[in-house]
C-alpha positions in Angstrom: 0.0 0.0 0.0 1.3 3.5 -0.8 2.7 5.0 2.4 0.8 8.4 1.9 -2.5 6.5 1.8 -1.8 4.7 5.1 -0.7 7.9 6.7 -3.9 9.7 5.6 -6.0 6.9 7.2 -3.9 6.9 10.4 -4.0 10.8 10.6 -7.8 10.8 10.2 -8.4 8.1 12.9 -5.9 10.0 15.3 -7.3 13.4 14.8 -10.9 12.1 15.4 -10.3 11.5 19.0 -8.2 14.5 19.8 -11.0 16.8 20.8 -13.7 14.2 21.8 -13.6 10.7 23.1 -15.7 8.5 20.9 -13.8 6.3 18.5 -14.4 6.8 14.8 -16.6 4.4 13.0 -16.0 3.0 9.4 -18.8 5.1 8.0 -17.4 8.3 9.6 -13.9 7.4 8.3 -15.3 6.9 4.8 -17.1 10.4 5.0 -13.9 12.1 6.4 -11.7 10.7 3.6 -14.3 11.1 0.9 -14.1 7.4 0.0 -16.6 4.5 -0.7 -17.3 2.6 2.5 -16.2 -0.7 0.6 -12.8 0.9 0.0 -12.4 1.9 3.7 -13.5 -1.5 4.9 -10.8 -3.1 2.8 -8.1 -0.7 3.9 -9.0 -1.0 7.5 -8.6 -4.8 7.2 -5.2 -4.4 5.8 -4.2 -1.9 8.5 -5.3 -4.2 11.0 -3.3 -7.0 9.5 -0.3 -4.7 9.7 -0.9 -4.1 13.4 -1.7 -0.5 13.1 -5.4 -0.3 13.9 -7.7 -2.4 16.1 -11.2 -3.2 14.6 -14.0 -5.6 15.1 -16.7 -6.1 12.4 -19.3 -3.3 12.7 -17.4 -1.8 15.5 -15.3 1.4 15.7 -11.7 1.7 14.9 -8.9 2.7 17.2 -5.2 2.9 16.6 -2.8 0.4 18.3 0.4 1.6 19.9 2.3 1.2 16.7 -0.5 3.0 14.7 -0.6 5.9 17.2 3.2 6.4 16.9 3.1 6.4 13.2 0.1 8.8 13.1 1.7 11.1 15.6 4.9 11.3 13.5 3.1 12.3 10.3 0.8 14.8 12.2 4.1 16.3 13.8 5.3 16.8 10.3 2.1 18.4 9.1 1.7 20.8 12.0 5.3 21.9 12.1 5.1 22.8 8.5 1.9 24.6 9.0 3.7 26.7 11.7 6.8 27.2 9.5 4.7 28.5 6.6 2.8 31.0 8.9 5.9 32.3 10.8 8.4 32.2 8.1 6.5 32.8 4.9 3.6 34.8 5.9 0.8 32.4 5.0 -2.5 33.1 6.7 -3.9 30.2 8.9 -6.5 29.4 6.2 -3.9 28.9 3.5 -1.5 26.2 5.2 -3.4 23.0 5.2 -3.2 22.1 1.6 0.6 23.1 1.3 1.4 21.0 4.3 -0.5 18.1 2.9 2.0 18.1 0.0 5.2 18.8 1.8 4.6 16.3 4.8 5.4 13.5 2.4 8.4 15.1 0.9 10.7 16.7 3.4 13.5 14.8 5.1 13.7 14.1 8.8 16.8 16.3 8.8 15.0 19.3 7.5 12.0 18.7 9.7 14.3 18.7 12.8 15.8 22.1 11.4 12.4 23.5 11.1 11.5 22.5 14.7 14.7 24.0 16.1 14.5 27.2 14.1 10.9 27.7 15.3 11.9 27.1 18.9 10.2 23.7 19.2 6.6 25.1 19.2 4.0 22.9 21.1 1.0 24.2 19.1 0.2 24.9 15.3 -1.6 28.1 14.2 -4.9 26.5 14.7 -4.1 25.5 18.4 -3.7 21.8 17.7 -1.0 20.2 19.6 2.3 19.3 17.8 3.5 15.8 19.1 7.2 15.8 20.1 9.6 13.4 18.5 8.4 10.7 20.8 4.8 11.4 19.9 3.9 13.0 23.3 1.6 16.0 23.3 0.5 18.6 25.7 -3.3 19.3 26.2 -5.3 21.0 28.8 -8.9 20.6 29.8 -11.2 22.1 27.0 -14.9 22.6 26.2 -16.5 23.1 22.7 -18.0 26.4 22.4 -21.3 24.8 21.5 -21.3 23.1 24.9 -20.1 26.0 27.0 -22.7 27.4 29.4 -23.6 31.0 29.6 -21.2 32.7 31.9 -18.3 30.6 30.8 -15.0 32.4 30.2 -12.1 30.8 28.7 -9.1 31.2 26.4 -9.4 30.0 22.8 -7.4 26.8 22.6 -8.3 25.8 19.0 -10.1 26.8 16.0 -10.9 23.9 13.5 -9.1 24.1 10.0 -11.6 22.1 8.3 -13.2 25.1 6.5 -11.0 27.9 5.3 -14.0 30.2 4.7 -15.0 29.7 8.3 -11.5 30.4 9.5 -11.4 33.8 7.7 -14.8 34.6 9.1 -13.8 34.0 12.7 -10.6 35.8 12.2 -12.6 38.8 11.0 -14.7 38.7 14.2 -11.5 38.9 16.3 -11.0 35.2 17.1 -7.6 33.9 17.5 -5.8 31.2 19.5 -5.0 32.5 22.9 -7.5 35.3 23.1 -10.2 35.3 25.8 -13.9 34.5 24.9 -16.8 34.9 27.3 -20.2 33.2 26.7 -22.9 35.8 27.5 -25.9 33.8 26.5 -26.8 31.0 24.2 -26.3 33.2 21.1 -23.7 35.8 22.0 -20.1 36.0 23.0 -17.5 38.6 23.7 -13.9 38.3 22.3 -11.3 40.1 24.3 -13.9 42.1 26.1 -15.8 43.2 22.8 -19.1 41.8 21.8 -18.6 39.8 18.7 -21.0 38.2 16.1 -19.7 34.8 15.1 -20.4 33.2 11.7 -22.6 30.1 11.5 -20.9 27.0 12.5 -18.4 28.7 14.6 -19.7 27.2 17.8 -18.7 23.8 16.6 -15.3 24.8 15.5 -14.0 26.7 18.4 -12.7 25.0 21.7 -12.1 27.0 24.9 -10.2 26.3 28.1 -12.5 24.6 30.5 
């Protein structure tokens, strides 16, 4: 199997449980990857045979220790490259994902180490996602999805999903950035850095705050 295809599966499975606890199902994996369920079923079977995932028929999919290590390694590459593009080349946070998808499979380990050192070994990418270290360990703090935050909750923005570039641009225009303080005033209103803000539709399921 092509290495890039394996990495894409492992990344998607890994990413699914970063910000919630439920394991991914085959149908969810097929949707995330934009592939036919039959293709995903066959690939998952092959990944299980290689000891990279654990899966029972009709059940959810989880990474084995070996699969998690490999997934963390490729995610480390992706997120370091995104951070590098933003800091060194002036990319906006909505522009880096596709570039990183290409570069993560082509740069050498030596260059990746050089990028990490030059950037001061960052722990988080521009969207707030944790960058695994060379051993695969990550740093996380307790979090809550904005959609689940009660009125009166005040927290620092930990992460904004990079799934939708248009939404990233819209929340940026509303003053939202990783690290700023957000207060939930009621079910439909928030303040960002003390200023009332109007968030675009879908933002409440794309922003995570400190719990």
